[in-house]
C-alpha positions in Angstrom: 0.0 0.0 0.0 1.3 3.4 -1.0 0.5 6.3 1.3 0.5 9.9 0.1 -0.5 13.1 1.9 -0.7 14.9 -1.4 -4.2 15.0 -3.0 -4.7 13.3 -6.3 -4.8 15.6 -9.4 -7.9 17.7 -9.7 -8.8 17.3 -6.0 -8.2 19.6 -3.0 -8.4 19.0 0.7 -8.8 21.4 3.6 -9.8 21.2 7.3 -13.5 21.7 8.2 -14.8 24.6 10.3 -18.1 25.1 12.2 -19.2 27.2 9.3 -19.0 24.1 7.0 -21.7 22.2 9.0 -24.5 22.8 6.5 -22.4 21.7 3.5 -21.2 18.6 5.3 -24.8 17.8 6.3 -25.9 18.0 2.7 -23.1 15.7 1.6 -24.0 13.1 4.3 -27.6 13.2 3.2 -26.5 12.6 -0.4 -24.7 9.5 0.9 -27.7 8.5 3.0 -30.0 8.6 0.0 -27.6 6.2 -1.9 -27.1 3.9 1.1 -30.5 3.7 2.9 -32.9 5.5 0.5 -33.6 8.6 2.6 -31.9 11.7 4.0 -31.3 10.8 7.6 -28.7 13.2 8.9 -29.7 16.3 10.9 -27.7 19.5 10.9 -27.5 19.5 14.7 -25.7 16.1 14.6 -23.0 17.5 12.3 -22.6 20.6 14.4 -22.2 18.5 17.6 -19.5 16.5 15.9 -17.6 19.5 14.7 -17.7 21.3 18.0 -16.8 18.3 20.2 -13.9 19.3 22.5 -12.0 16.1 21.7 -11.8 17.0 18.0 -9.1 19.4 16.8 -10.7 20.5 13.6 -7.5 21.8 12.1 -5.8 18.4 12.3 -8.7 15.9 12.8 -11.1 16.9 10.0 -10.9 16.8 6.2 -13.1 18.2 3.4 -12.4 16.8 -0.1 -13.3 19.0 -3.1 -13.6 18.3 -6.8 -13.4 21.9 -8.0 -15.7 23.8 -5.7 -18.0 20.7 -5.1 -17.7 19.0 -1.7 -17.4 15.2 -2.5 -15.9 13.8 0.7 -15.7 14.3 4.5 -13.7 12.6 7.2 -13.4 13.2 10.9 -11.3 11.6 13.7 -11.6 11.6 17.4 -10.0 9.9 20.4 -12.2 8.7 23.3 -9.8 6.2 24.7 -6.8 8.2 25.5 -4.9 5.2 24.4 -4.6 3.1 21.2 -8.3 3.2 20.1 -9.1 5.9 17.6 -12.5 6.5 15.9 -13.0 7.8 12.4 -15.8 8.8 10.1 -15.5 8.6 6.3 -18.0 9.7 3.7 -17.4 10.0 0.0 -19.6 10.2 -3.1 -19.2 7.2 -5.5 -16.9 7.3 -8.5 -14.0 9.0 -6.7 -11.9 6.1 -5.6 -8.6 8.0 -5.5 -10.1 10.7 -3.4 -11.7 8.2 -1.0 -8.4 6.5 -0.5 -6.6 9.8 0.0 -8.8 10.6 2.9 -7.8 7.2 4.4 -4.2 8.1 4.0 -4.8 11.3 6.0 -6.9 9.7 8.7 -4.6 6.7 9.2 -1.5 9.0 9.4 -3.2 11.3 12.0 -4.5 8.3 14.0 -1.0 7.0 14.4 0.1 10.5 15.6 -2.7 10.6 18.2 -2.1 7.1 19.5 1.7 7.8 19.8 0.9 11.0 21.7 -1.2 8.8 24.1 1.9 6.6 24.7 0.5 3.7 22.7 2.6 1.5 20.5 -0.1 1.1 17.9 -3.3 2.7 16.6 -6.4 0.6 16.5 -8.9 2.5 14.2 -12.6 1.8 14.1 -14.9 3.0 11.4 -18.7 2.4 10.9 -19.9 1.8 7.3 -23.2 0.8 5.9 -23.1 -2.8 4.7 -23.7 -1.4 1.1 -21.6 1.7 1.3 -20.4 4.2 -1.3 -16.9 3.2 -0.4 -15.1 0.5 -2.5 -14.8 -2.3 0.1 -12.2 -4.4 -1.8 -9.9 -1.3 -1.8 -10.6 -0.9 1.9 -9.6 -4.5 2.5 -6.5 -4.0 0.5 -5.4 -1.4 3.1 -5.8 -4.0 5.9 -9.2 -3.0 7.1 -11.5 -5.8 8.3 -15.2 -5.9 9.4 -15.4 -7.1 13.0 -18.9 -6.3 14.3 -22.4 -5.7 12.9 -25.0 -3.3 14.2 -28.6 -3.3 13.1 -30.7 -0.2 13.0 -34.2 -1.5 14.1 -37.4 0.5 13.6 -41.1 0.1 14.4 -44.4 1.8 13.5 -46.2 3.5 16.3 -49.9 3.9 16.7 -51.4 6.1 19.4 -54.4 3.7 19.9 -52.3 0.5 20.1 -49.2 1.8 21.9 -50.4 3.0 25.3 -48.1 3.7 28.2 -47.6 0.3 29.9 -48.3 -0.5 33.5 -45.0 -0.9 35.4 -43.9 -4.2 36.8 -44.5 -4.6 40.5 -42.0 -2.6 42.5 -40.7 -0.6 39.5 -41.2 3.2 39.2 -39.9 5.6 36.5 -38.8 9.2 36.9 -37.2 11.5 34.3 -33.9 13.4 34.6 -35.1 16.9 35.0 -33.0 17.2 38.1 -29.2 17.5 37.9 -28.7 14.7 40.5 -30.7 12.3 38.3 -28.7 13.3 35.2 -25.5 12.3 37.0 -27.3 9.1 38.2 -28.3 8.3 34.6 -24.6 8.7 33.5 -23.4 6.3 36.3 -26.0 3.7 35.4 -25.1 3.8 31.7 -21.4 3.4 32.5 -22.1 0.4 34.7 -24.7 -1.2 32.4 -22.5 -1.0 29.3 -19.1 -1.6 30.8 -18.8 -5.1 29.4 -20.2 -4.2 26.0 -18.1 -4.3 22.8 -16.2 -1.1 22.1 -17.2 0.5 25.4 -15.1 3.5 26.4 -15.4 4.9 30.0 -16.6 8.5 30.0 -16.6 11.0 32.7 -19.9 12.9 33.3 -18.5 16.0 31.5 -17.3 13.9 28.6 -20.7 12.2 28.4 -22.5 15.6 28.3 -20.2 16.6 25.4 -21.0 13.2 23.6 -24.8 13.7 23.8 -24.6 17.5 23.0 -26.2 18.3 26.4 -27.1 21.8 25.4 -29.8 20.4 23.2 -30.9 17.5 25.4 -34.5 17.3 26.5 -34.0 15.7 29.9 -37.6 14.8 30.3 -37.0 12.2 27.6 -34.5 10.3 29.8 -35.8 8.1 32.5 -34.4 6.1 35.4 -36.1 3.0 36.7 -36.1 2.4 40.5 -36.6 -1.2 41.7 -37.7 -1.9 45.2 -35.0 -3.8 47.1 -32.3 -2.8 44.5 -32.6 1.0 44.0 -32.0 2.8 40.8 -31.4 -0.1 38.4 -32.0 0.9 34.8 -32.0 3.9 32.4 -33.8 4.7 29.2 -32.2 7.5 27.1 -34.3 8.8 24.1 -34.5 11.9 21.9 -37.0 13.5 19.6 -34.9 15.6 17.2 -34.8 13.3 14.2 -37.2 14.0 11.3 -37.4 10.4 10.2 -38.3 8.8 13.6 -38.0 9.1 17.4 -34.8 7.5 18.7 -33.8 5.3 21.6 -30.2 6.0 22.3 -29.8 3.6 25.2 -31.7 1.0 27.3 -29.5 -0.2 30.1 -30.4 -2.6 33.0 -28.0 -3.5 35.8 -27.2 -7.2 35.9 -28.9 -7.7 39.3 -32.2 -6.4 38.0 -32.4 -8.4 34.8 -35.0 -11.0 34.3 -37.8 -8.9 35.8 -39.2 -7.5 32.5 -37.6 -4.1 33.1 -36.1 -3.8 29.6 -39.4 -4.7 28.0 -41.2 -2.1 30.2 -38.7 0.6 29.2 -39.1 -0.2 25.5 -42.9 -0.1 25.7 -42.7 3.1 27.7 -40.8 4.7 24.9 -43.4 3.4 22.4 -46.2 4.8 24.4 -44.6 8.1 25.1 -43.7 8.9 21.5 -47.0 7.6 20.1 -48.8 10.0 22.4 -46.5 12.8 21.1 -47.7 11.9 17.6 -44.6 10.2 16.3 -45.4 7.3 13.9 -42.0 5.6 13.9 -39.3 4.8 16.4 -35.8 3.3 16.0 -32.6 2.2 17.8 -29.3 0.6 17.1 -28.3 -2.8 18.4 -25.1 -4.9 18.4 -26.1 -8.1 16.8 -23.6 -10.0 18.9 -24.9 -8.5 22.2 -24.8 -11.2 24.8 -27.7 -9.7 26.8 -30.2 -10.8 24.1 -31.2 -7.2 23.2 -31.7 -8.0 19.5 -34.2 -10.8 20.4 -36.0 -8.5 22.9 -36.5 -5.8 20.2 -37.7 -8.3 17.7 -40.3 -9.7 20.2 -41.7 -6.2 20.5 -42.2 -5.7 16.8 -39.0 -3.9 15.8 -37.5 -4.9 12.4 -34.4 -4.3 10.5 -34.2 -0.9 8.8 -30.5 -1.1 7.7 -27.2 -2.5 9.0 -23.8 -1.0 9.7 -20.5 -2.8 10.1 -17.6 -1.8 12.4 -14.3 -2.0 10.4 -11.0 -2.1 12.1 -7.4 -1.4 11.2 -4.4 -1.9 13.4 -1.4 0.3 12.5 2.0 0.7 14.3 2.9 4.2 15.4 
């Protein structure tokens, strides 16, 4: 593999700025239309990525232009403080040299960041639709390999059929309008997902940055209290997607599992959003999740919308 930090003829690259968010969002929606058949990226999501404090836009972002047209976008961030580096990569089809040039830049920068963390290698992770605009054989030739699959599941909502459910005995829900409960929700999520694939511990402040807390409606995040155990589960949702309401996390502590709490939280989300007038709700799930989450969602009428693979590359620094 030949690596070059010089753009191919006819193409230019520069770093992104916050002012580029609308153009990046438009590009990502072009890619969405090709990969999943609908525009599914919100401007606020792009803005949150570009302003994240763990991203140095000057060195961790790249815009690829063909003349004046934006045809590619890449972003890199480091949640681990070690060898694990995350990257995003989007490119319009028919520009293989430009697409690979962005990988040259991302991989080189990832090695720099891992080295600065004191790691001896960089382990890059990238999420790609299973039918992406990227040339997958070319990606494999670079040493990238798919290691995990995530399903985006969705379900129709009906206000008459999807009523708020009766809670299991001994279980009560409260939202996170109070600061103390926001901190409790964070602690629960850290504990519930600590054993999950690709989990990275996050402080409360880091988590607030991750979820773009300035825009969060805290009344859409709930904690489940279980008699005899205490606060034992959390449901994080948001209502800022045009295509569907979204469940970001459902987490239940190990000692509270088997009581139907996960099902209750799922049905609570269905009922709440149906009452708000939403007609569709979705979530993402690791298909290899050992907790049986995929089967749980399928039992409650959720079906595959599209799938995404995690690709990995290990590179010495």
